[in-house]
Phi, psi and omega in degrees: 000139175275130177266134183240139171250127178249122183208164172301140179287145177249175178306325183292344176269353191298316184296317180292316180296318177300314181300317175302320179293308181296326172300322180292312182299325176284311187275313183281322186256343178057029178260333192080189174275130175238111186312311184295340182259328193238018178303329182297329180293317182287324178237062184299329181301311175302315185276332185241320190281313185287306183295133187291336184261013180240159178211153166229123177255155174227152165259130182246132177281124189282345175291325186224001178074019181271151174282128182237355176201158180222161170202132179234161172215141177217176187259024181260120177285173176297119180285150171236127352287166017264348181282166180291144184304327186296327180283324175300316187291315187294318183247076189282150179302144185088327177254354183247129170265116179259129176285137181217155168058031178277089180236145181229132180302146182307322186281355180246005187285165174068029174238012181081007182295311182301317174298316181293324181290318183294320176295327174291324180291316178297312181302319174305313180298317182306318183300332184269109186292351182277342178275133180250346179212163173239125181232157174205160171233151183213157172264123187287353170284348172291127188303121181073359188289320183293308184302313180298314182294319177301325179284341184257333187218195180245132176286128179247348178195123174246110185292331173311322190252324195263345180255154178293133179067008181087007186046226181259009173075016181277148173254135183242130187231154166246126186257130180301141181253062180231000000 
């Protein structure tokens, strides 16, 4: 059985974390790197390590010290556009802890890493008295994503049904801050 250590990322983890994230956007989302969507992947230190209300967690394979999963949180709510205005209004920046970049390498999936990362991220958000909600959005085409988020939170918008023309096809969730 593989042992994993989940912990806040350090500067020394950045390259490994970036590799996990880039692999996900190329493999799982098939979008590749898109600067307006993925600037945080290129510079995770500026987005997640430096701001005090943000964090980047990594799951490290204890056998060889490699980063095999990531999960991040920041205080930026969903922007409009591209997200529906009602979500931007409901989850304002500064009051919303947004989960981002919860990615697990395929060979390490189905071992509870995403759940463990989310639990740690929600615990981080709870310590910050300024956050009143935890929000995330996901692409339902990402392997296992929809089932994971439905088991952990409440669907607040399914663009495929609720937005004209299916919107971007994105699912939006709120995770309990309890």
